[in-house]
C-alpha positions as a printed NumPy array, in Angstrom:
array([[-184.584,  107.582,  143.794],
       [-185.787,  106.305,  147.162],
       [-183.962,  102.989,  146.959],
       [-181.448,  103.49 ,  149.776],
       [-184.03 ,  104.921,  152.179],
       [-186.406,  102.04 ,  151.5  ],
       [-183.586,   99.533,  151.878],
       [-182.823,  100.99 ,  155.322],
       [-186.495,  100.912,  156.347],
       [-186.887,   97.349,  155.06 ],
       [-183.754,   96.242,  156.893],
       [-184.972,   97.837,  160.134],
       [-188.577,   96.609,  159.952],
       [-187.568,   93.046,  159.055],
       [-184.486,   93.018,  161.315],
       [-182.337,   91.828,  158.408],
       [-179.072,   93.104,  159.86 ],
       [-176.113,   92.565,  157.538],
       [-178.281,   90.743,  154.99 ],
       [-180.121,   93.993,  154.339],
       [-176.918,   95.644,  153.147],
       [-176.777,   93.218,  150.213],
       [-180.182,   94.183,  148.822],
       [-180.256,   95.942,  145.453],
       [-182.956,   97.108,  143.036],
       [-183.417,   93.628,  141.531],
       [-183.514,   91.819,  144.888],
       [-186.681,   89.745,  145.173],
       [-188.722,   90.532,  148.276],
       [-192.131,   88.858,  148.512],
       [-191.619,   85.11 ,  148.574],
       [-187.828,   85.446,  148.73 ],
       [-187.453,   86.957,  152.204],
       [-188.973,   84.668,  154.829],
       [-189.12 ,   87.66 ,  157.175],
       [-191.57 ,   89.422,  154.826],
       [-194.78 ,   87.746,  155.944],
       [-198.244,   89.323,  156.005],
       [-197.699,   91.018,  159.361],
       [-194.33 ,   92.363,  158.235],
       [-195.944,   93.805,  155.102],
       [-198.356,   95.757,  157.323],
       [-195.473,   97.018,  159.468],
       [-193.479,   97.94 ,  156.377],
       [-196.414,   99.849,  154.885],
       [-196.856,  101.777,  158.139],
       [-193.148,  102.617,  158.237],
       [-193.187,  103.782,  154.606],
       [-196.279,  105.925,  155.213],
       [-194.666,  107.575,  158.211],
       [-191.212,  108.074,  156.7  ],
       [-192.361,  109.394,  153.33 ],
       [-195.557,  111.1  ,  154.555],
       [-197.735,  109.164,  152.118],
       [-201.028,  107.317,  152.407],
       [-201.188,  103.796,  151.022],
       [-204.676,  102.467,  150.396],
       [-205.531,   98.779,  150.38 ],
       [-206.303,   99.097,  146.662],
       [-202.728,  100.298,  146.044],
       [-201.194,   97.116,  147.374],
       [-200.437,   94.167,  145.135],
       [-197.865,   91.414,  145.004],
       [-196.117,   93.229,  142.145],
       [-195.543,   96.236,  144.428],
       [-193.457,   94.048,  146.732],
       [-191.854,   91.918,  144.001],
       [-188.446,   93.596,  144.213],
       [-186.782,   96.423,  146.092],
       [-186.869,   98.379,  142.835],
       [-190.613,   97.886,  142.353],
       [-191.222,   99.039,  145.916],
       [-189.055,  102.12 ,  145.341],
       [-190.942,  102.893,  142.112],
       [-194.234,  102.558,  143.986],
       [-193.102,  105.017,  146.676],
       [-191.795,  107.432,  144.026],
       [-195.185,  107.273,  142.304],
       [-197.007,  107.959,  145.589],
       [-194.715,  110.926,  146.273],
       [-195.196,  112.415,  142.813],
       [-197.185,  115.681,  142.817]])
């Protein structure tokens, strides 16, 4: 649902350029993208909070959230659910 928007945000935050265009729902993120280090995760969370008008608590964050682009999109969809 939010996959394309998150892909754009991820590409911008991590400065992936053309490589970001090749990401899909099953693309591994954490551990697979060298650009996605601990500081980048914080920047990405801030960008997601701002773009989607959500609040992400520390307790919400786990490695499984950032496992794939699809898992990150599912997480955002869950946070946006009424």
